N, C-alpha and C positions, 0 to 999 in steps of 0.2 A: 312524193307525199310532202305536202306541205308542213311546216315546223308546227307543233301542237304550243299552242298559244296558252301562258298560263292565266287562270281565273285571278284577276285583281282581289276579290274578296275571300280567295281561299288562303290559308297559308302557306307560307313558302318553306320547303324544304330544300335547303341546298344541295345534300348528294344527290338525292332526285334530280333536281334542276341540271345539275352539271353532266349527269349521265345523259339525260335526253338531249342536250345541246352536242355533246360527241357523237351520239349515235346519230342526229341527223347530219353533223359535217360529213363523217363515215358514208351516210347515204347518198348524199348528194356529190361527194367526193369534193367537198369545198376546196381544198388548198390548190389541188390540180386542176380544178377548174377554174380557180381566179388566175393560174399560173397561163392557161390556154387565153384567156380574155385579155392577157397583157401583151401577148406576143408581137412582135414587131414593134414594140414603144421603146424609146431608151432604155439602153443597159442599166442599172445601179448595181455597181461591182460590190459583192458583199462574200468573204471568205470566214466560215466559222471556224473559230480556234477551238482545236478538238478536246475533250477531256479524255481520261482513263476511263474505261469500261471494267477495271478492273477493282473499283469501287464503285458504291452508290450514291447519287447523286445527294448533294447538299446544299445550305441554305445560300452558299456563294454561289453556285451553278444555277440556282433558281434565279437568283437576283440577275447573273448576267445575262441569262438564257431570257429573261423579261424584257432588261434592255432593246437586246438585240431582236425581238420581235416587235417591240415597239419601232426600233429604227426602220427595219425593212418594212413592216406594214403601212407606215408613213410614206416612203418613197414609192411604193406599190400606189396607195389611192393619190399620189398627186404625178401620176403618169408616167411610172418607170416600169418595167420588168425587171423583177428579181429574183435571179436564180439563187435558190437556197437549200445546199446540200450540207446535210449533217457530216460530220467526220469524227473518226476514232482515232486518238493517238495511242498505238498500240505498241510503241518501244519505250525502252529507256528503264531509267533507275525504280520507279513503281513497279513495272512488272519484273526486273530482276529480283528486286529485294522480299517479293513474295514467295519466289522461287528457291531465292538463298535460305529462306526460312523453312519452307517446306523440305527441301534436299538436305538442311543443316550445311550449307556451302559456306565455308569461312574464309576463301580465299582462291588466289588465281591455281594454286596447287589443286583442289579441289574441283575447279571446272575441269581442268586439263586431264585430271585422273576419269571424271566422268565425260568428256568429251564436249567440244564447242555444240556439235549436231543434237545430241541429247539435250544438253542443257537448253537450246534456241527450242527445240520439238517442246520441251516444256513449257516454256513460254509461251509457246504460239497458243497451247491448248488452254490458258487463262485469259489470253486477252480480251477475250467477249462473254468474260464470265456474267456480267450485269450489265449487258446489253438491252434485255427484255423489260429489265427494272427502268433503264433509262429513258427507253422509247414511251413507256406507259407514262412516267411523270412528266417527260415533256408535253406528252398530248394532254395531259390532265392539267398543265399550265394553260394551255389554250393556245399554245406555239404552233404554227405553221412550219414545217420545215420538212426536205424530203430526205427520209431514211434509206429508203430502195434504192437511191441512187449515191449513197454515202461514203465517202473516203475512207481507208485506212492506209494509216503510215507505213503498215507492214507489205503493201501491194507493191510490186516489182516496178509499175508505172512512177509512183510516188516516190519510191528510192530512187528511181532514175532520175525524177525533176529535180532531187535534191543535188546529185552529182551536176547535173546540169548548171544548177545556181552555182555552186562551189567554183565549178571551171570558169562561170564567168568573174568571180574572185580572183582565182586563181590567174587569169589572163591579165587582170588588171594591176598585179602584183600585190595584192591586199591580204595575201597569205603569206605566214612565214611560220619557221619552227624554231622556238627560244625556249631556253633554260630559264625558268622561272621558278621562284619559291612560291607556290599556290597555295590555297586553302584546298585540304585534304580530307575526303572522307574514309576514314579505316573501316565504318561501318561497310559502305559500300565499295571500297578500295577503287576509289577514284578522284582526281581531282575534281575541283569544282569551279565554277566562275565566280567571280568576286561577289555577283548579284546575289547567285545562290546562297555563298557563305554570309550573305546577309539577311536570311529568311527568319532565324530561328536563333536568339539571342537569348540567355538564359542567366540569372544569378546563379555561380557555383561558386565551392569553395575549393580553392587550390592552396598547395603548400608552398611557402616562401624561403627562401633560404639565402643567406649572406655568405658567401665563401671567400676564403682566402688565396691569393696568388705570390708566393714568394717571388721576390725579384732575384733575378740570377747573381745579378752583382751584389747584391746586400739582402741575405737569407730571411735575416731578421726583420726584416720589412716585407709587408703584402700590401699589396692592392686587394680593396675589397669590392667585389661586384654582387650584387643582388639580382635574384630570378625568380619567378614563378614557375618555370619549368625546369626542373630538376634533371628532368630526363633528356636533356638538349647537352647537358654539360661533358657526357665522354666524347662529344663533338666539337667541343671548344676548341678554337682557333686563335682567338684573339682577344683582347680587352680594348673598349672605347671610350674615349674621355671627349667632350668638348674641348674645342681648342681655347676659348676664351674663359673656360671658367678656372678658378682657383681654389685647387685641392690643398688639404692641409694633412700633415704628418704627424701622428701622434703615438705616446708611448702609453702601450695598454699595461698597468702596474700587475693586475691578476692574472694576466697571460704572459707578462715580460716579453712583449711584442710589438713591434712597429705598425701602425697601419694608415693605408693612405685612401682617402674620401673626401667629398664636400663637407664643410663645417655644416651647412645649416641641414646636413641630412646626418648628422650623429645620432638623432632618435633612431635609426635604424637598429643601430645595435647598443643604445642605452637610451632606455624608456624616459627615462626623467627627462629627456630633450625632444621628444617627440614632437612634431608640430612644427620644428624650424628653432625650437628654443635654442638660443646659446649659453655656453658654460657661463657660470656666475663665479669669479673668483672666491669672493666673500662667502658665497656657501658651500662653495665646493673645495673650501682650503683644509676643511678638518678631514675629510677622509676622500681624497680624489680620485677618481678611476683612471684617470688619465692627464697626461698634461701634451700640450702642444709643443714639437719640436723642428717646426719647420713647414713650408709653403711652396707649391709649385705651380706654374701654368701650365694648363693643360697641353699645352702645344711643345712645351718644353720635355712632356714626358713622351713624345712619340718615339716608339723605335725603342724604348726600354723591353727587357728582355725578362720574361718570367717563367717560373716551371710550371709544366702543364699539370694540369688536375690531374688525367689519366696518361697512360703511354699508348693507348691504341694506335693513334696515329703519328707518335712523334717523329717515327722514322721516316715516314712520308713526307710529312710538311715541316720538318724541323727546320729546315734554311728557309722556309716562308715565313711561318706562323709564330705564334706563342709570343707575341710582343704588342706594345700598347701601339694604337691608332686612333685616329681623329672624327669627329664627324659633328656639325651642329645638330642632327637630331638628340642628341644626348639631352635629357632635362633633368633641373632640379627639384623636380617636384614629388619624387619619390625614389626609393632605394639608396644607391650610394654616389650617385652621378658618374659611375664606372659601368659599362655594360658588357655583360659576357656576349660574347660573339661567337655564335653556330650557324656559319654559313648556308647549309642544310635547312635550316630550319626556320630564316626569318627573313623578310623581303629587304631590309633597312642591312642586316647584318651580311646578306649576299650583296649586295651594291657596295657595299665600305670593304669588303673581303676583298672583290674585284678592284676597286679603284686602289686600293692598297698592294695589289700584287701578292696577296695571298694565295688567292685562287685565280685560274683564267674563268673567262666569261663562258666559255665551252665547256666546261669541267665541271662534273658533278662532285662537290664536297663530300666530306666525309657523312655519311649518310646509313648507320648502321641499323636499320629496322625494313622489314618487308611489306608487302602491299597493306597487311593487315595490322602496321603499326605495331609490331613484335620484332623484339630486338634480334638480330641475326647474330651468327658466331664470330661476326667482327668484335663482337664485345662479349666475350665467351660468359662471363660471371652472369649476364643478364639474358644470354639466349631464351628465346620463346616468351619472353614475358611482355606484356601490354604495357606500352611507353610508360600510360599514366599510374600503373600498378604497380610500376618499376620505380617509379620515385621514393618511396619508403625505403628499398633497399639501396638506392643510389646514396639517399640522405644518411642512411647508417654507415655506408663506408666513407661518406666525407668526414663524418664525424671520427671514425678508426682513424684516420688518416690525420686528425688535427686540422682540416681544413676549415670546419664547420663553426662558423662564429656564432651565427643567429638563426632560429628558426621559428617560423610562427605560420597561420593560417590567413588568407585574404579570402573576403567573398567579392568577387567582381561579376560585370556582365561579359560573357564568353559565348562564342559562336559555336552552335550544333549543327549537325548533318539535318537538313530539313525532311529527308524521307527515313533515315535509319536510328534518328535521335541520339547518334553518338558525337561525343565533341570531337570539334574537329581539330588537326594539328595543322601546321604549315610545313610543307617539304618542298625541296627542289626537286622538279621533275622536268623531261623535256616533252614538250607541248605543241602542239599547233595552233597559230592565233592567226585571227582576222583585224587587219589594222582598223581602228576605230577612232583613237586620240588623232590621229591626222586628219581626218574629216570632221571630226567635231564642230567646226565652225559651218559646215555646209548643214551637217543635223542640225545645229542650233537655227539657222536662216529658214529652214524648209518647217521646223517646228513654228516659227513665229507665223506662217501661212496658214498653219493648218487651225480649224475654228473647233476649240475644246470646250464640251460643255459637262460641268460647268470650266469656266475659263482656267479658275484657279490651278486645276491639274497639269495643265499643259504649262503653266508658267512656274508652278511650284516644283512639285517632287520630279514629274516627269523633265520638265525643263531644267532643272538642276542636274539631273543623272546624265543626261545627255553632253550636258557642258564640260561635265567632268568626266565623260567617257573615258575608258580605259580598253587596251586592245582586249578582245574579246577569246577567252580560252574555249575553242571548240571543242578540244579531242578528249575522250573518256577513256579509263581502260575496261571498258566492257566489252559484251558481248552481242546483245541482242538491241539491235539498232543499225542504222544506215553507215557502214562502213567510210573513213575518208577515203575518196579514190584516188590515192595516190600510190605507184608503183615505183618502187625506189630503190636503186643499188646498193651494194652493201655499206658502199662507203658515201652513198650520199651524194655524189658527184652527178649521178643522174636522177632527174625524177620527172617521171610522166602521170600528167593530170587525166584521167578517164572521164568523161562525160556522158556517156551513154554504152547501153549493152553491145551494140553495135561495135562500136569503136573499141571496145571490151575485145570481142570476137576476133576483128581482124587483126589487132595488135599480137593476139597471145595465141590465134590460129585454134581455138576452143569455140566450137560450135554448138548450138542448143542451149545458150544460156537462158535459164527461166528464172531464177531467184540472186538476189545480190546481199543474203546475208553473209556472213564469214562464212559458214561452213560449205559455203556453194562456190565461193571465190578464192578463199584462202592458198589454196592449191596452185590457183595458177599465175602464170608467171610471162613476161615480156622480154624478150630478148634484147640486151642492151644496144643503143646505136651505134657505140662504139665498137661493139663485137660484130654489128652488122656489116657496118664499113671496112673491116679488116677482113 
């Protein structure tokens, strides 16, 4: 039936016109017909980045979908055959987060109690919740794309293709296991990539404390350290100074104690010297709060031992920790110029602790919190408390010990989990990485050969990102997704990378594998080659 033309003299009713066009396209099967007409022409490769069907389409989807439709229509009109298949991202945190809220899942223990099979079954039930709304919206946009042959990331064939790609990286030695301090979501109980950690920064209020660490050889003198994360103090293993800074020793008359810090940061404990203002002997001589009694170069302070703030880990680390370290990352812009070091909770802290022999690079330093960010029985006084909530109790304890020198609040930009909306923390976790930094020069070279529209995107944000790209953390402590296809011995001395279902069946002896989610393969074992050889 020919398309009914509009009478130019009649008023236009947009909703009716839209309906008429869509009905006509359906009647003549316009998209499939155009595909048949272009068969045999040069292929234009197009892969649609899949959305989650657990949420409805929003403006960002409409904009990206329109751009994709313009590009593929242009390719078709210039003599190409363009296969356009819609895709669905059915795995990952967005799905799990919905189920966690529905089933009141708080952490790993709850999932284990329920069972991974039941947890994943619940995830599977909701992944296509809004598929109908998506199809209607995309059609009303006028976008031509194949929904009938669309792919889903939960399909075994798709998951197997991910295993194959991982296998290619494994063969090229581009995958490794490392201990890193990573951005960590306590809301989703998983480490995140650095890219994900930068998705949601918010201005937030946090407590700041300046605390005293008395020297072992001179208990009347304390090193002062400033921190915005009091919850990390139970895990303190060191104090870091800048080797080239000059630190002063003062005698505080009110407290009758000696303190060591940077002179231009006296404002941290004495408000009248805020902003780097230096003491004025003429103005301060009537009622001086302190007097300067000495000075030291940071490099000369290295090795000084101090009394630990807490004794939770003193027995284990007494011979290696609780001493002054040095590194040039220390700044003189805020705090005291002396940085409290908790290697499990800071990337620089961990790097410096390894460099000074406080911890080994393959050793998880004191990290007394569970996957939900709650203190464990390693610190019994705060057991069960969420780290951010425990700040107040820890500050109270510092005060009772006479270690709290000053306390205030700070409003600063802080990263939040893009999915759960909870503040991120940084913690040491063993994770799997893909090497990226070592090939960044190749990425940059290929990016320069790529035509970007507009050009400033490739040269600016994206170009800057790949130029400074870091190794990519690909592992997540989650359940509903494609498992990393590595089978390892208990001592990790033998690791086998599986790239297909057929290979897994051959090496394990298990036949009829039809699904690759954890509940279907966690029980499958592969006999070690060392055992086979014997």
